[in-house]
C-alpha positions in Angstrom: 18.4 206.1 -46.4 21.7 208.0 -46.3 21.5 211.8 -46.7 22.7 213.4 -49.9 25.3 216.0 -50.5 24.9 217.9 -53.8 26.6 221.1 -54.8 25.9 220.9 -58.5 23.9 224.1 -59.0 23.2 227.7 -58.0 20.1 226.6 -56.0 22.0 224.8 -53.3 20.7 225.4 -49.8 22.5 228.4 -48.3 25.0 228.3 -51.2 26.8 225.5 -49.4 25.3 222.4 -51.0 22.1 220.5 -50.4 21.9 217.7 -47.8 19.1 215.6 -46.4 16.5 213.5 -48.3 16.6 215.6 -51.5 17.9 218.8 -52.9 16.2 222.1 -53.0 15.4 221.4 -56.7 13.9 218.0 -55.8 16.8 215.9 -57.0 17.2 212.6 -55.1 20.5 211.4 -53.6 21.0 208.6 -56.1 20.5 210.9 -59.1 23.1 213.4 -57.6 25.6 210.6 -57.2 25.0 209.3 -60.7 25.5 212.9 -62.1 28.8 213.1 -60.2 29.8 209.9 -61.9 28.8 211.2 -65.3 30.8 214.4 -64.6 33.9 212.3 -63.8 33.4 210.2 -66.9 33.2 213.5 -69.0 36.4 214.7 -67.3 38.1 211.4 -68.4 36.9 211.9 -71.9 38.3 215.4 -72.0 41.6 214.2 -70.7 41.7 211.4 -73.3 41.1 214.0 -76.1 43.7 216.5 -74.8 45.9 217.6 -77.7 43.8 215.8 -80.3 40.9 216.8 -82.5 38.0 214.7 -81.2 35.5 213.3 -83.7 31.8 214.0 -83.9 30.9 211.1 -81.6 33.1 212.4 -78.8 31.8 215.9 -79.3 28.2 214.7 -79.1 28.9 212.6 -76.0 30.4 215.6 -74.3 27.5 218.0 -75.2 24.8 215.4 -74.3 26.6 214.5 -71.1 27.0 218.1 -70.0 23.4 218.8 -70.8 22.3 215.8 -68.7 23.9 217.4 -65.6 22.4 220.9 -66.1 20.2 222.0 -63.2 16.6 220.7 -63.4 17.1 219.0 -66.8 17.2 215.3 -66.0 16.4 213.6 -62.7 16.0 210.2 -64.4 18.6 208.0 -62.7 18.5 205.3 -65.4 19.0 207.9 -68.2 22.0 209.4 -66.4 23.4 205.8 -65.9 23.0 205.1 -69.6 24.6 208.4 -70.6 27.6 207.6 -68.3 28.0 204.1 -69.8 27.9 205.7 -73.3 30.7 208.2 -72.3 32.9 205.4 -70.8 
C-alpha cells in the first residue's frame, strides 16, 4: 500500500500533513485522495458559476460537497465518490 499525504485539516501531524498508513484523524489514503478529487470538482463548479447566480441545486451541491470534506465528518469513500459524481 502506498503511503498517504493529507493536509486537509488542522490536525495534520506536525502541522505539515499526515503521511503513512493513515492520518492522525484515522482517515485512510483512498478517502483523502477522493476528498481531494471532490474539492477539485467543487472548484470547477465555482468557476463555472463565476459571474452568474447559481440555482438552488448548485448551492446545495456546493454546501453538501464542502461539508463532506470537513474534518472527521465523512470517511466513507463510496459516499465521497458519489458526492463527487453529483458535483461533476
